[in-house]
TIVO-2410 file (N, C-alpha, C; in nm, 3 decimals):
# residues 141
REC num residu      c1      c2      c3 atome chaine
REC   1      M  -2.871  -4.758 -12.626     N      A
REC   1      M  -2.753  -4.771 -12.713    CA      A
REC   1      M  -2.689  -4.640 -12.686     C      A
REC   2      N  -2.576  -4.607 -12.665     N      A
REC   2      N  -2.474  -4.510 -12.628    CA      A
REC   2      N  -2.470  -4.466 -12.735     C      A
REC   3      P  -2.466  -4.316 -12.797     N      A
REC   3      P  -2.413  -4.281 -12.936    CA      A
REC   3      P  -2.284  -4.286 -12.952     C      A
REC   4      S  -2.193  -4.301 -12.864     N      A
REC   4      S  -2.072  -4.336 -12.882    CA      A
REC   4      S  -2.022  -4.488 -12.935     C      A
REC   5      F  -2.136  -4.538 -12.960     N      A
REC   5      F  -2.086  -4.705 -13.031    CA      A
REC   5      F  -2.026  -4.668 -13.165     C      A
REC   6      P  -1.972  -4.769 -13.216     N      A
REC   6      P  -1.919  -4.726 -13.339    CA      A
REC   6      P  -2.041  -4.799 -13.457     C      A
REC   7      T  -2.002  -4.683 -13.572     N      A
REC   7      T  -2.097  -4.761 -13.672    CA      A
REC   7      T  -2.065  -4.842 -13.746     C      A
REC   8      A  -2.129  -4.883 -13.862     N      A
REC   8      A  -2.060  -4.970 -13.956    CA      A
REC   8      A  -2.003  -4.910 -14.063     C      A
REC   9      S  -1.884  -4.942 -14.132     N      A
REC   9      S  -1.805  -4.904 -14.217    CA      A
REC   9      S  -1.889  -4.857 -14.340     C      A
REC  10      W  -1.825  -4.732 -14.433     N      A
REC  10      W  -1.940  -4.707 -14.530    CA      A
REC  10      W  -1.904  -4.818 -14.641     C      A
REC  11      G  -1.803  -4.913 -14.659     N      A
REC  11      G  -1.775  -4.981 -14.761    CA      A
REC  11      G  -1.940  -5.053 -14.772     C      A
REC  12      R  -1.939  -5.151 -14.601     N      A
REC  12      R  -2.070  -5.244 -14.591    CA      A
REC  12      R  -2.185  -5.182 -14.624     C      A
REC  13      R  -2.218  -5.043 -14.586     N      A
REC  13      R  -2.335  -4.968 -14.626    CA      A
REC  13      R  -2.370  -4.986 -14.733     C      A
REC  14      I  -2.252  -4.938 -14.823     N      A
REC  14      I  -2.265  -4.914 -15.009    CA      A
REC  14      I  -2.312  -5.056 -15.060     C      A
REC  15      L  -2.224  -5.157 -14.977     N      A
REC  15      L  -2.272  -5.293 -15.048    CA      A
REC  15      L  -2.412  -5.319 -15.001     C      A
REC  16      A  -2.458  -5.281 -14.868     N      A
REC  16      A  -2.577  -5.310 -14.865    CA      A
REC  16      A  -2.728  -5.255 -14.964     C      A
REC  17      L  -2.690  -5.121 -14.973     N      A
REC  17      L  -2.713  -5.029 -15.064    CA      A
REC  17      L  -2.741  -5.133 -15.196     C      A
REC  18      L  -2.641  -5.162 -15.252     N      A
REC  18      L  -2.605  -5.196 -15.394    CA      A
REC  18      L  -2.732  -5.355 -15.390     C      A
REC  19      I  -2.692  -5.418 -15.283     N      A
REC  19      I  -2.791  -5.544 -15.277    CA      A
REC  19      I  -2.950  -5.507 -15.290     C      A
REC  20      D  -2.998  -5.375 -15.194     N      A
REC  20      D  -3.130  -5.361 -15.208    CA      A
REC  20      D  -3.198  -5.260 -15.343     C      A
REC  21      W  -3.050  -5.195 -15.394     N      A
REC  21      W  -3.147  -5.183 -15.532    CA      A
REC  21      W  -3.160  -5.258 -15.656     C      A
REC  22      L  -3.080  -5.369 -15.621     N      A
REC  22      L  -3.035  -5.499 -15.716    CA      A
REC  22      L  -3.186  -5.573 -15.670     C      A
REC  23      A  -3.212  -5.589 -15.538     N      A
REC  23      A  -3.357  -5.632 -15.535    CA      A
REC  23      A  -3.457  -5.594 -15.556     C      A
REC  24      S  -3.452  -5.428 -15.581     N      A
REC  24      S  -3.569  -5.394 -15.598    CA      A
REC  24      S  -3.608  -5.378 -15.724     C      A
REC  25      S  -3.473  -5.350 -15.840     N      A
REC  25      S  -3.491  -5.359 -15.988    CA      A
REC  25      S  -3.572  -5.473 -16.000     C      A
REC  26      L  -3.517  -5.603 -15.930     N      A
REC  26      L  -3.561  -5.729 -15.984    CA      A
REC  26      L  -3.698  -5.733 -15.941     C      A
REC  27      V  -3.731  -5.711 -15.841     N      A
REC  27      V  -3.880  -5.702 -15.826    CA      A
REC  27      V  -3.976  -5.625 -15.939     C      A
REC  28      V  -3.915  -5.483 -15.974     N      A
REC  28      V  -3.972  -5.404 -16.082    CA      A
REC  28      V  -3.950  -5.511 -16.240     C      A
REC  29      I  -3.853  -5.549 -16.237     N      A
REC  29      I  -3.841  -5.657 -16.335    CA      A
REC  29      I  -3.941  -5.745 -16.401     C      A
REC  30      A  -3.953  -5.832 -16.251     N      A
REC  30      A  -4.079  -5.932 -16.259    CA      A
REC  30      A  -4.205  -5.880 -16.282     C      A
REC  31      I  -4.226  -5.795 -16.249     N      A
REC  31      I  -4.391  -5.708 -16.239    CA      A
REC  31      I  -4.381  -5.626 -16.395     C      A
REC  32      V  -4.298  -5.532 -16.430     N      A
REC  32      V  -4.338  -5.492 -16.565    CA      A
REC  32      V  -4.258  -5.583 -16.737     C      A
REC  33      G  -4.162  -5.650 -16.645     N      A
REC  33      G  -4.120  -5.737 -16.767    CA      A
REC  33      G  -3.966  -5.688 -16.823     C      A
REC  34      W  -3.858  -5.746 -16.884     N      A
REC  34      W  -3.729  -5.735 -16.953    CA      A
REC  34      W  -3.729  -5.608 -16.988     C      A
REC  35      S  -3.844  -5.613 -17.090     N      A
REC  35      S  -3.851  -5.512 -17.273    CA      A
REC  35      S  -3.888  -5.378 -17.192     C      A
REC  36      A  -4.005  -5.358 -17.099     N      A
REC  36      A  -4.053  -5.254 -17.008    CA      A
REC  36      A  -3.953  -5.200 -16.951     C      A
REC  37      Y  -3.881  -5.275 -16.912     N      A
REC  37      Y  -3.734  -5.200 -16.808    CA      A
REC  37      Y  -3.672  -5.162 -16.860     C      A
REC  38      A  -3.593  -5.243 -16.983     N      A
REC  38      A  -3.513  -5.174 -17.068    CA      A
REC  38      A  -3.536  -5.080 -17.131     C      A
REC  39      T  -3.623  -5.036 -17.175     N      A
REC  39      T  -3.685  -4.924 -17.275    CA      A
REC  39      T  -3.659  -4.780 -17.183     C      A
REC  40      A  -3.594  -4.706 -17.299     N      A
REC  40      A  -3.519  -4.552 -17.242    CA      A
REC  40      A  -3.630  -4.493 -17.196     C      A
REC  41      G  -3.669  -4.396 -17.113     N      A
REC  41      G  -3.767  -4.301 -17.129    CA      A
REC  41      G  -3.918  -4.337 -17.066     C      A
REC  42      G  -3.897  -4.461 -16.965     N      A
REC  42      G  -4.006  -4.497 -16.898    CA      A
REC  42      G  -4.016  -4.479 -16.731     C      A
REC  43      P  -4.132  -4.517 -16.702     N      A
REC  43      P  -4.119  -4.492 -16.549    CA      A
REC  43      P  -4.059  -4.568 -16.480     C      A
REC  44      E  -3.999  -4.675 -16.533     N      A
REC  44      E  -3.933  -4.783 -16.415    CA      A
REC  44      E  -3.841  -4.749 -16.327     C      A
REC  45      P  -3.770  -4.656 -16.392     N      A
REC  45      P  -3.681  -4.604 -16.250    CA      A
REC  45      P  -3.745  -4.538 -16.164     C      A
REC  46      F  -3.821  -4.479 -16.172     N      A
REC  46      F  -3.914  -4.416 -16.066    CA      A
REC  46      F  -3.997  -4.547 -15.960     C      A
REC  47      F  -4.051  -4.635 -16.028     N      A
REC  47      F  -4.080  -4.784 -15.981    CA      A
REC  47      F  -3.960  -4.842 -15.874     C      A
REC  48      V  -3.868  -4.830 -15.888     N      A
REC  48      V  -3.760  -4.927 -15.893    CA      A
REC  48      V  -3.734  -4.838 -15.727     C      A
REC  49      L  -3.723  -4.665 -15.757     N      A
REC  49      L  -3.688  -4.599 -15.637    CA      A
REC  49      L  -3.814  -4.645 -15.510     C      A
REC  50      G  -3.946  -4.625 -15.587     N      A
REC  50      G  -4.045  -4.660 -15.487    CA      A
REC  50      G  -4.021  -4.791 -15.419     C      A
REC  51      V  -4.032  -4.872 -15.493     N      A
REC  51      V  -3.976  -5.026 -15.439    CA      A
REC  51      V  -3.855  -5.051 -15.354     C      A
REC  52      F  -3.784  -4.953 -15.370     N      A
REC  52      F  -3.635  -4.952 -15.260    CA      A
REC  52      F  -3.686  -4.865 -15.154     C      A
REC  53      V  -3.755  -4.787 -15.109     N      A
REC  53      V  -3.810  -4.709 -15.001    CA      A
REC  53      V  -3.908  -4.791 -14.938     C      A
REC  54      V  -3.961  -4.827 -14.977     N      A
REC  54      V  -4.098  -4.941 -14.889    CA      A
REC  54      V  -4.033  -5.072 -14.874     C      A
REC  55      E  -3.893  -5.125 -14.993     N      A
REC  55      E  -3.877  -5.235 -14.926    CA      A
REC  55      E  -3.790  -5.169 -14.780     C      A
REC  56      T  -3.688  -5.121 -14.800     N      A
REC  56      T  -3.590  -5.066 -14.667    CA      A
REC  56      T  -3.674  -5.054 -14.569     C      A
REC  57      A  -3.811  -4.953 -14.576     N      A
REC  57      A  -3.861  -4.911 -14.473    CA      A
REC  57      A  -3.943  -5.014 -14.416     C      A
REC  58      V  -4.016  -5.109 -14.483     N      A
REC  58      V  -4.066  -5.213 -14.385    CA      A
REC  58      V  -4.005  -5.343 -14.336     C      A
REC  59      F  -3.844  -5.343 -14.422     N      A
REC  59      F  -3.769  -5.456 -14.315    CA      A
REC  59      F  -3.705  -5.368 -14.245     C      A
REC  60      S  -3.676  -5.279 -14.222     N      A
REC  60      S  -3.602  -5.181 -14.118    CA      A
REC  60      S  -3.682  -5.203 -13.977     C      A
REC  61      A  -3.843  -5.150 -14.026     N      A
REC  61      A  -3.945  -5.163 -13.898    CA      A
REC  61      A  -3.969  -5.323 -13.822     C      A
REC  62      L  -3.919  -5.388 -13.941     N      A
REC  62      L  -3.987  -5.560 -13.884    CA      A
REC  62      L  -3.880  -5.599 -13.827     C      A
REC  63      A  -3.763  -5.633 -13.930     N      A
REC  63      A  -3.628  -5.694 -13.895    CA      A
REC  63      A  -3.533  -5.631 -13.840     C      A
REC  64      G  -3.535  -5.471 -13.800     N      A
REC  64      G  -3.415  -5.419 -13.761    CA      A
REC  64      G  -3.276  -5.364 -13.877     C      A
REC  65      G  -3.369  -5.411 -14.031     N      A
REC  65      G  -3.248  -5.328 -14.135    CA      A
REC  65      G  -3.330  -5.429 -14.290     C      A
REC  66      S  -3.250  -5.322 -14.391     N      A
REC  66      S  -3.328  -5.362 -14.499    CA      A
REC  66      S  -3.285  -5.465 -14.530     C      A
REC  67      F  -3.312  -5.561 -14.677     N      A
REC  67      F  -3.293  -5.672 -14.690    CA      A
REC  67      F  -3.124  -5.691 -14.721     C      A
REC  68      G  -3.079  -5.548 -14.769     N      A
REC  68      G  -2.917  -5.555 -14.782    CA      A
REC  68      G  -2.842  -5.557 -14.690     C      A
REC  69      K  -2.930  -5.496 -14.545     N      A
REC  69      K  -2.827  -5.486 -14.442    CA      A
REC  69      K  -2.830  -5.611 -14.354     C      A
REC  70      L  -2.966  -5.683 -14.400     N      A
REC  70      L  -2.956  -5.840 -14.328    CA      A
REC  70      L  -2.853  -5.898 -14.403     C      A
REC  71      A  -2.843  -5.892 -14.511     N      A
REC  71      A  -2.749  -5.970 -14.586    CA      A
REC  71      A  -2.612  -5.938 -14.599     C      A
REC  72      T  -2.579  -5.827 -14.550     N      A
REC  72      T  -2.450  -5.776 -14.492    CA      A
REC  72      T  -2.429  -5.783 -14.379     C      A
REC  73      R  -2.502  -5.821 -14.269     N      A
REC  73      R  -2.454  -5.839 -14.150    CA      A
REC  73      R  -2.488  -5.681 -14.081     C      A
REC  74      L  -2.538  -5.599 -14.128     N      A
REC  74      L  -2.567  -5.472 -14.055    CA      A
REC  74      L  -2.743  -5.440 -13.949     C      A
REC  75      R  -2.737  -5.352 -13.886     N      A
REC  75      R  -2.881  -5.351 -13.831    CA      A
REC  75      R  -2.870  -5.183 -13.846     C      A
REC  76      T  -3.029  -5.113 -13.841     N      A
REC  76      T  -3.037  -5.016 -13.808    CA      A
REC  76      T  -3.095  -5.007 -13.654     C      A
REC  77      V  -3.034  -4.915 -13.578     N      A
REC  77      V  -3.062  -4.946 -13.433    CA      A
REC  77      V  -3.095  -4.790 -13.411     C      A
REC  78      R  -3.169  -4.764 -13.316     N      A
REC  78      R  -3.220  -4.615 -13.233    CA      A
REC  78      R  -3.108  -4.605 -13.127     C      A
REC  79      V  -3.082  -4.486 -13.122     N      A
REC  79      V  -2.919  -4.464 -13.073    CA      A
REC  79      V  -2.972  -4.394 -12.905     C      A
REC  80      S  -3.084  -4.396 -12.886     N      A
REC  80      S  -3.145  -4.416 -12.759    CA      A
REC  80      S  -3.121  -4.519 -12.675     C      A
REC  81      G  -3.091  -4.608 -12.692     N      A
REC  81      G  -3.074  -4.734 -12.652    CA      A
REC  81      G  -3.195  -4.833 -12.638     C      A
REC  82      D  -3.336  -4.810 -12.697     N      A
REC  82      D  -3.430  -4.896 -12.712    CA      A
REC  82      D  -3.422  -4.981 -12.822     C      A
REC  83      P  -3.418  -5.121 -12.764     N      A
REC  83      P  -3.357  -5.224 -12.841    CA      A
REC  83      P  -3.506  -5.276 -12.942     C      A
REC  84      R  -3.614  -5.235 -12.941     N      A
REC  84      R  -3.697  -5.250 -13.077    CA      A
REC  84      R  -3.655  -5.166 -13.197     C      A
REC  85      P  -3.684  -5.224 -13.270     N      A
REC  85      P  -3.673  -5.155 -13.455    CA      A
REC  85      P  -3.731  -5.049 -13.418     C      A
REC  86      I  -3.714  -4.981 -13.528     N      A
REC  86      I  -3.779  -4.828 -13.556    CA      A
REC  86      I  -3.885  -4.835 -13.592     C      A
REC  87      N  -3.993  -4.746 -13.554     N      A
REC  87      N  -4.140  -4.787 -13.617    CA      A
REC  87      N  -4.157  -4.758 -13.768     C      A
REC  88      L  -4.279  -4.795 -13.837     N      A
REC  88      L  -4.286  -4.755 -13.957    CA      A
REC  88      L  -4.322  -4.662 -14.006     C      A
REC  89      V  -4.340  -4.550 -13.919     N      A
REC  89      V  -4.315  -4.393 -13.985    CA      A
REC  89      V  -4.165  -4.343 -13.971     C      A
REC  90      G  -4.098  -4.380 -13.861     N      A
REC  90      G  -3.935  -4.362 -13.893    CA      A
REC  90      G  -3.859  -4.394 -13.977     C      A
REC  91      A  -3.909  -4.540 -13.999     N      A
REC  91      A  -3.816  -4.608 -14.101    CA      A
REC  91      A  -3.854  -4.543 -14.223     C      A
REC  92      L  -3.967  -4.525 -14.269     N      A
REC  92      L  -4.022  -4.482 -14.380    CA      A
REC  92      L  -3.958  -4.303 -14.433     C      A
REC  93      A  -3.980  -4.183 -14.324     N      A
REC  93      A  -3.912  -4.106 -14.318    CA      A
REC  93      A  -3.748  -4.082 -14.349     C      A
REC  94      R  -3.706  -4.207 -14.281     N      A
REC  94      R  -3.556  -4.215 -14.333    CA      A
REC  94      R  -3.513  -4.278 -14.454     C      A
REC  95      Q  -3.608  -4.341 -14.504     N      A
REC  95      Q  -3.579  -4.397 -14.627    CA      A
REC  95      Q  -3.613  -4.252 -14.765     C      A
REC  96      I  -3.727  -4.184 -14.728     N      A
REC  96      I  -3.719  -4.123 -14.803    CA      A
REC  96      I  -3.618  -4.023 -14.816     C      A
REC  97      L  -3.552  -3.944 -14.672     N      A
REC  97      L  -3.481  -3.902 -14.684    CA      A
REC  97      L  -3.330  -3.959 -14.743     C      A
REC  98      V  -3.331  -4.075 -14.729     N      A
REC  98      V  -3.222  -4.153 -14.796    CA      A
REC  98      V  -3.222  -4.138 -14.936     C      A
REC  99      A  -3.355  -4.167 -14.987     N      A
REC  99      A  -3.377  -4.148 -15.146    CA      A
REC  99      A  -3.370  -3.991 -15.206     C      A
REC 100      A  -3.366  -3.915 -15.110     N      A
REC 100      A  -3.334  -3.793 -15.169    CA      A
REC 100      A  -3.171  -3.746 -15.217     C      A
REC 101      V  -3.128  -3.838 -15.156     N      A
REC 101      V  -2.962  -3.841 -15.148    CA      A
REC 101      V  -2.894  -3.757 -15.089     C      A
REC 102      V  -2.921  -3.657 -15.084     N      A
REC 102      V  -2.779  -3.512 -14.991    CA      A
REC 102      V  -2.803  -3.564 -14.842     C      A
REC 103      P  -2.902  -3.643 -14.776     N      A
REC 103      P  -2.873  -3.663 -14.621    CA      A
REC 103      P  -2.767  -3.781 -14.596     C      A
REC 104      P  -2.796  -3.859 -14.689     N      A
REC 104      P  -2.674  -3.954 -14.670    CA      A
REC 104      P  -2.520  -3.936 -14.678     C      A
REC 105      L  -2.519  -3.804 -14.749     N      A
REC 105      L  -2.366  -3.727 -14.803    CA      A
REC 105      L  -2.336  -3.664 -14.672     C      A
REC 106      I  -2.387  -3.586 -14.593     N      A
REC 106      I  -2.364  -3.484 -14.488    CA      A
REC 106      I  -2.395  -3.542 -14.361     C      A
REC 107      F  -2.283  -3.626 -14.298     N      A
REC 107      F  -2.278  -3.685 -14.184    CA      A
REC 107      F  -2.162  -3.610 -14.110     C      A
REC 108      K  -2.213  -3.659 -13.951     N      A
REC 108      K  -2.129  -3.622 -13.840    CA      A
REC 108      K  -2.002  -3.707 -13.827     C      A
REC 109      P  -1.919  -3.682 -13.775     N      A
REC 109      P  -1.761  -3.772 -13.745    CA      A
REC 109      P  -1.827  -3.899 -13.703     C      A
REC 110      D  -1.910  -3.936 -13.656     N      A
REC 110      D  -1.953  -4.023 -13.588    CA      A
REC 110      D  -2.005  -4.149 -13.745     C      A
REC 111      G  -2.040  -4.074 -13.826     N      A
REC 111      G  -2.080  -4.180 -13.922    CA      A
REC 111      G  -2.222  -4.159 -13.932     C      A
REC 112      R  -2.304  -4.113 -13.865     N      A
REC 112      R  -2.464  -4.104 -13.893    CA      A
REC 112      R  -2.478  -3.992 -13.973     C      A
REC 113      G  -2.575  -4.029 -14.092     N      A
REC 113      G  -2.595  -3.892 -14.153    CA      A
REC 113      G  -2.728  -3.831 -14.120     C      A
REC 114      L  -2.750  -3.688 -14.198     N      A
REC 114      L  -2.866  -3.659 -14.150    CA      A
REC 114      L  -2.994  -3.757 -14.166     C      A
REC 115      H  -3.015  -3.835 -14.228     N      A
REC 115      H  -3.129  -3.948 -14.222    CA      A
REC 115      H  -3.115  -4.026 -14.116     C      A
REC 116      D  -3.006  -4.049 -14.072     N      A
REC 116      D  -2.999  -4.075 -13.927    CA      A
REC 116      D  -3.045  -4.001 -13.828     C      A
REC 117      L  -2.971  -3.867 -13.828     N      A
REC 117      L  -2.979  -3.802 -13.695    CA      A
REC 117      L  -3.169  -3.726 -13.704     C      A
REC 118      A  -3.211  -3.751 -13.831     N      A
REC 118      A  -3.361  -3.693 -13.822    CA      A
REC 118      A  -3.457  -3.750 -13.746     C      A
REC 119      V  -3.415  -3.933 -13.747     N      A
REC 119      V  -3.497  -3.998 -13.682    CA      A
REC 119      V  -3.431  -4.062 -13.563     C      A
REC 120      G  -3.317  -4.036 -13.555     N      A
REC 120      G  -3.236  -4.083 -13.407    CA      A
REC 120      G  -3.200  -4.254 -13.437     C      A
REC 121      T  -3.166  -4.259 -13.535     N      A
REC 121      T  -3.068  -4.401 -13.562    CA      A
REC 121      T  -2.932  -4.415 -13.635     C      A
REC 122      A  -2.892  -4.522 -13.598     N      A
REC 122      A  -2.742  -4.542 -13.647    CA      A
REC 122      A  -2.741  -4.700 -13.700     C      A
REC 123      T  -2.653  -4.668 -13.867     N      A
REC 123      T  -2.632  -4.848 -13.905    CA      A
REC 123      T  -2.515  -4.869 -13.846     C      A
REC 124      V  -2.531  -5.005 -13.734     N      A
REC 124      V  -2.376  -5.080 -13.701    CA      A
REC 124      V  -2.411  -5.190 -13.746     C      A
REC 125      T  -2.276  -5.307 -13.702     N      A
REC 125      T  -2.253  -5.426 -13.768    CA      A
REC 125      T  -2.370  -5.509 -13.685     C      A
REC 126      L  -2.417  -5.629 -13.696     N      A
REC 126      L  -2.450  -5.719 -13.632    CA      A
REC 126      L  -2.373  -5.751 -13.465     C      A
REC 127      Q  -2.267  -5.770 -13.492     N      A
REC 127      Q  -2.169  -5.779 -13.367    CA      A
REC 127      Q  -2.191  -5.661 -13.263     C      A
REC 128      T  -2.186  -5.553 -13.295     N      A
REC 128      T  -2.244  -5.424 -13.189    CA      A
REC 128      T  -2.331  -5.433 -13.194     C      A
REC 129      W  -2.463  -5.482 -13.264     N      A
REC 129      W  -2.593  -5.496 -13.232    CA      A
REC 129      W  -2.643  -5.615 -13.159     C      A
REC 130      R  -2.545  -5.699 -13.134     N      A
REC 130      R  -2.604  -5.799 -13.021    CA      A
REC 130      R  -2.536  -5.782 -12.925     C      A
REC 131      A  -2.392  -5.718 -12.928     N      A
REC 131      A  -2.333  -5.700 -12.747    CA      A
REC 131      A  -2.413  -5.521 -12.676     C      A
REC 132      S  -2.501  -5.477 -12.757     N      A
REC 132      S  -2.601  -5.354 -12.707    CA      A
REC 132      S  -2.722  -5.408 -12.651     C      A
REC 133      R  -2.772  -5.527 -12.690     N      A
REC 133      R  -2.856  -5.604 -12.640    CA      A
REC 133      R  -2.875  -5.623 -12.469     C      A
REC 134      P  -3.000  -5.635 -12.421     N      A
REC 134      P  -2.957  -5.667 -12.289    CA      A
REC 134      P  -2.960  -5.827 -12.293     C      A
REC 135      G  -2.906  -5.896 -12.209     N      A
REC 135      G  -2.906  -6.022 -12.162    CA      A
REC 135      G  -3.076  -6.105 -12.200     C      A
REC 136      P  -3.024  -6.225 -12.181     N      A
REC 136      P  -3.180  -6.325 -12.173    CA      A
REC 136      P  -3.224  -6.269 -12.013     C      A
REC 137      V  -3.343  -6.274 -11.995     N      A
REC 137      V  -3.428  -6.236 -11.908    CA      A
REC 137      V  -3.464  -6.375 -11.825     C      A
REC 138      T  -3.421  -6.381 -11.731     N      A
REC 138      T  -3.432  -6.526 -11.623    CA      A
REC 138      T  -3.516  -6.460 -11.493     C      A
REC 139      S  -3.612  -6.584 -11.515     N      A
REC 139      S  -3.694  -6.570 -11.374    CA      A
REC 139      S  -3.624  -6.566 -11.283     C      A
REC 140      P  -3.697  -6.517 -11.154     N      A
REC 140      P  -3.603  -6.559 -11.009    CA      A
REC 140      P  -3.707  -6.689 -10.951     C      A
REC 141      Q  -3.614  -6.764 -10.867     N      A
REC 141      Q  -3.625  -6.909 -10.871    CA      A
REC 141      Q  -3.653  -6.923 -10.713     C      A
***
């Protein structure tokens, strides 16, 4: 994939982030219960952050995007053109940087934040992702 391809809009990325955060919160609520989650001063917000980092990294490595990105028809791709999803270590590093908040807020004009630049990725729409993939392989006859 060429680094000059169009990246996804900020609106869809933020929606994907909200979906991921909601899903992570629901997982924590299912584990610790609503009363523990709703009690102020507990460690539950850190549990949500941990679930968020793990969920988004694992889904990105296995499916090419977090749960929220898949739901909003976005994908995390390698800018090198390699069609495979990013590896788990790269996905985990990317998500730890996202959790640090600052890297996604500092970005290049092409829409890639420091978290993307650090691991060589970009967030694109499903349509852009499909267009960048090689066609089906046919066997010679």
